[in-house]
C-alpha positions in Angstrom: 0.0 0.0 0.0 1.6 3.3 -1.1 1.7 6.4 1.0 -0.4 8.2 -1.7 -3.2 5.6 -1.4 -3.1 5.8 2.4 -3.3 9.6 2.3 -6.3 9.4 -0.1 -8.1 7.0 2.3 -7.3 9.3 5.2 -8.5 12.4 3.5 -11.8 10.8 2.6 -12.2 9.5 6.1 -11.6 12.8 7.7 -14.1 14.5 5.5 -16.7 11.9 6.3 -16.1 12.3 10.0 -16.2 16.1 9.9 -19.6 15.8 8.2 -20.9 13.4 10.8 -19.7 15.6 13.7 -17.9 12.7 15.5 -15.2 10.3 14.8 -15.2 6.5 14.8 -19.0 1.5 19.2 -18.5 -1.1 16.9 -19.6 -2.2 13.5 -19.7 -6.0 13.3 -20.2 -8.8 10.8 -23.8 -9.4 9.7 -23.4 -13.1 10.4 -22.3 -12.5 14.0 -25.1 -10.0 14.6 -27.7 -12.6 13.3 -26.1 -15.4 15.4 -26.4 -13.2 18.5 -30.1 -12.5 18.0 -30.0 -9.5 15.8 -33.0 -9.2 13.4 -35.4 -6.6 12.0 -37.2 -5.0 15.0 -34.5 -6.4 17.3 -31.5 -4.6 15.9 -29.9 -4.0 19.3 -30.0 -7.6 20.3 -27.1 -8.8 18.1 -24.2 -7.3 20.1 -24.0 -9.7 23.0 -20.6 -11.2 21.9 -19.2 -7.7 21.2 -20.3 -6.4 24.6 -19.0 -9.5 26.4 -15.6 -9.1 24.8 -15.4 -5.5 26.0 -16.1 -6.7 29.5 -13.1 -9.1 29.6 -10.9 -8.3 32.6 -7.9 -7.1 30.5 -10.0 -4.2 29.2 -11.0 -2.8 32.7 -9.2 0.4 32.0 -11.5 1.7 29.2 -13.5 4.8 29.8 -16.3 6.8 28.2 -16.5 10.5 27.7 -20.0 12.1 28.3 -20.8 15.6 27.0 -24.0 16.1 29.1 -26.3 14.5 26.5 -24.5 11.5 25.1 -21.3 9.5 25.0 -19.2 11.2 22.4 -15.7 9.8 22.8 -13.6 7.1 24.5 -10.3 6.7 26.2 -8.2 4.4 28.4 -6.8 4.9 31.9 -3.0 4.3 32.0 -2.3 4.9 35.6 -2.5 7.2 38.7 0.3 9.2 40.1 1.3 9.5 43.8 -1.0 12.6 44.2 -4.0 10.6 43.1 -4.3 12.1 39.6 -5.5 9.6 37.0 -4.1 9.8 33.4 -6.2 8.8 30.4 -4.9 8.2 26.9 -7.3 9.4 24.1 -7.4 11.3 20.8 -6.5 15.0 20.6 -9.4 15.8 18.3 -11.9 14.9 21.0 -11.2 18.4 22.5 -11.7 20.5 19.4 -9.7 23.7 19.2 -10.0 24.7 22.9 -8.3 21.7 24.5 -10.6 22.1 27.5 -10.7 19.1 29.9 -14.2 20.2 30.9 -15.4 19.3 27.5 -16.3 15.9 29.0 -17.3 14.1 32.1 -15.2 10.9 32.4 -16.7 7.5 33.3 -14.8 4.3 34.1 -16.1 1.0 32.7 -17.5 0.3 36.2 -19.4 3.7 36.2 -17.2 5.9 38.5 -17.5 9.5 37.5 -14.5 11.9 37.3 -13.8 15.3 36.0 -10.8 16.6 34.0 -8.2 19.2 35.1 -5.6 19.3 32.2 -5.2 18.0 28.6 -1.8 17.3 27.0 -1.9 17.3 23.2 0.8 15.6 21.2 3.1 18.4 19.8 3.1 17.0 16.3 -0.7 17.0 16.0 -2.1 19.7 13.7 -6.0 19.7 13.6 -5.9 21.5 10.3 -3.8 18.8 8.5 -4.7 15.2 7.8 -0.9 14.5 7.5 -0.6 14.4 11.3 -3.4 11.9 12.0 -0.9 9.5 13.4 -0.2 12.0 16.2 -3.9 12.5 17.0 -3.0 11.7 20.6 -3.8 13.3 24.0 -3.4 12.5 27.7 -6.0 13.9 30.1 -5.4 14.4 33.8 -8.4 13.7 36.0 -9.4 15.1 39.4 -9.0 11.9 41.3 -7.7 8.3 40.9 -9.2 5.5 38.9 -9.7 2.5 41.3 -11.5 0.0 39.1 -8.4 -2.0 38.0 -5.7 -3.4 40.3 -3.0 -2.3 37.9 -2.7 0.0 34.9 -2.4 -1.5 31.5 0.7 -2.0 29.5 1.6 0.1 26.5 3.3 -1.7 23.6 6.9 -0.8 23.2 8.0 -3.2 20.4 7.9 -3.0 16.6 6.0 -6.2 15.7 2.5 -4.8 15.2 2.1 -5.8 11.5 -0.2 -8.8 11.0 -1.1 -9.0 14.7 -4.7 -9.9 15.7 -5.9 -6.8 17.6 -8.9 -6.0 19.7 -10.5 -2.5 19.6 -12.7 -1.3 22.4 -15.0 1.8 22.7 -18.4 3.1 23.9 -19.7 4.6 20.7 -22.4 3.8 18.1 -23.1 0.4 16.6 -24.0 -1.2 13.3 -23.5 -4.1 10.9 -21.3 -4.4 7.8 -24.0 -4.2 5.2 -25.7 -1.1 6.7 -23.1 0.8 8.7 -23.9 2.5 12.0 -27.4 3.4 12.8 -29.2 4.5 16.0 -31.5 1.5 15.8 -28.6 -0.8 16.7 -27.5 1.4 19.6 -29.9 0.5 22.4 -27.4 0.7 25.3 -24.4 2.8 26.2 -22.2 0.0 27.5 -18.9 -0.8 25.9 -18.4 -3.1 22.9 -15.4 -4.5 21.1 -14.3 -6.0 17.8 -11.2 -7.6 16.4 -9.2 -7.1 13.3 -5.8 -7.6 11.7 -3.3 -4.8 11.6 -2.7 -4.6 7.9 -0.4 -1.6 7.6 2.2 -0.2 10.0 3.6 3.3 9.3 6.8 4.6 10.9 6.9 8.2 12.0 8.0 10.6 9.2 11.3 12.3 9.8 9.7 15.7 10.0 7.0 14.4 12.5 4.2 15.4 10.1 3.2 12.1 8.7 3.1 8.3 9.3 3.0 6.8 12.8 -0.3 5.0 12.0 -1.7 1.5 12.3 -4.3 0.7 9.6 -7.1 -1.9 9.5 -9.9 -2.7 7.0 -13.3 -4.3 7.5 -13.3 -7.6 5.6 -16.7 -9.2 4.8 -17.5 -12.9 5.3 -16.7 -13.8 1.7 -13.4 -11.8 1.5 -14.6 -9.5 -1.3 -14.0 -6.2 0.4 -10.3 -6.4 1.2 -8.6 -3.0 0.8 -4.9 -3.6 1.6 -3.2 -5.8 -0.9 -0.7 -7.3 1.6 -3.3 -7.6 4.4 -5.8 -10.3 5.4 -8.7 -10.6 3.0 -11.0 -12.7 5.3 -12.4 -11.9 8.7 -10.0 -12.6 11.5 -12.8 -14.4 13.4 -16.4 -13.9 14.2 -15.5 -10.6 16.1 -14.2 -8.9 12.9 -15.3 -5.2 12.8 -14.4 -1.6 13.0 -15.2 1.3 15.3 -18.0 3.8 14.9 -19.0 7.3 16.1 -18.2 8.0 19.7 -15.2 5.6 19.7 -12.6 8.3 18.9 -9.8 7.8 21.4 -10.7 4.2 21.9 -7.8 1.8 22.4 -6.4 -1.0 20.2 -4.8 -3.9 22.0 -2.7 -7.0 21.3 -1.7 -9.9 23.5 2.1 -10.0 24.2 4.3 -12.3 26.2 4.0 -9.8 29.0 0.3 -9.5 28.9 -2.3 -7.4 26.9 -0.9 -4.1 25.8 -2.3 -0.9 24.0 -0.8 -0.5 20.6 -2.9 2.3 19.2 -5.5 5.1 19.7 -8.4 5.4 17.4 -8.2 8.6 15.4 -10.4 8.1 12.3 -12.5 5.8 10.2 -14.6 6.1 7.1 -18.1 4.8 6.2 -18.1 2.0 8.8 -19.4 -0.6 6.3 -17.7 -3.6 4.7 -14.5 -2.4 3.0 -14.1 0.6 5.3 -10.8 1.4 6.9 -9.7 2.8 10.2 -6.5 4.5 11.6 -4.9 4.4 15.0 -2.1 6.6 16.3 0.8 4.2 16.9 1.9 4.1 20.6 5.2 2.1 20.4 7.1 5.0 18.8 5.7 7.7 21.3 7.0 6.4 24.6 9.1 9.6 25.1 6.1 11.8 24.7 3.9 9.6 27.0 6.6 9.5 29.7 7.2 13.2 29.6 3.6 13.4 31.0 3.2 10.2 33.0 5.5 7.3 33.7 3.3 4.7 32.0 4.2 1.0 31.8 5.7 -0.1 28.4 6.3 -3.8 27.4 9.9 -3.2 26.6 10.8 -2.1 30.1 12.5 -4.6 32.5 9.8 -4.1 35.2 6.6 -3.2 33.4 4.1 -4.6 35.9 4.2 -1.9 38.6 1.0 -1.8 40.6 -1.0 1.3 41.4 -2.2 1.3 45.0 -6.0 1.0 45.1 -6.2 4.3 47.0 -4.4 6.0 44.1 -1.6 7.1 46.4 
């Protein structure tokens, strides 16, 4: 896949998201939706497997962002500091131009409510340029600790993302591959998850204004909608899918020999139907930026399993 094609996909996706007002809960296979009880008149009943996957214990750190009317974005807790401040990894564009932490009220997966006190935007991110989508990253400081997990998650520090089976988790809208997202599928605001194969891995551009993305596509059951020539053409398994509106900032995870780890942050997606694509800011190359804000746990560290005291102190 050439850089020109990737740039074209990204430009189309960003235009689509700008028109929708939000950026990419999950869009799943028609067959899985039907197997799980989805049908005309019962559209919201087909997401049991996707919701159960999101409730797996390794994803306890996921969070939803509420704007007073609806869930509009997602994020992932990456730890508390010694003063009891929680840090949440998400997408920069969730804060618009003002970068105001009060844009949202923040909820843990278990339902604890917190407020924001500061937002750190990646310095390479330019909201006016689609070239910096791989740096669409932010870390939010919250007024209090997250206590729902006994330890913060790992962040991936290696370079072996290509071809990995990855799980994406968020709190946004829902749909199926033949239709896309639609309110009739979104009958509850709990988290949902999907899986996919990481088809493209981009290194950071030397000037910091391009690259640094992980790309996926939504393969249909018969393999006819494959986008990336060197990628998988068939669904990874019954959980194949992409993210939808309200999932911006949601996390992408892989299983490593040290445990589950976050490899990417959802920044964009296009039409959320079969053949659609999605992009995630790559985390492994950004440890320096992350650690300049919070000493998160990366898989390439010698002692990556530091515990956070339940009190947050």
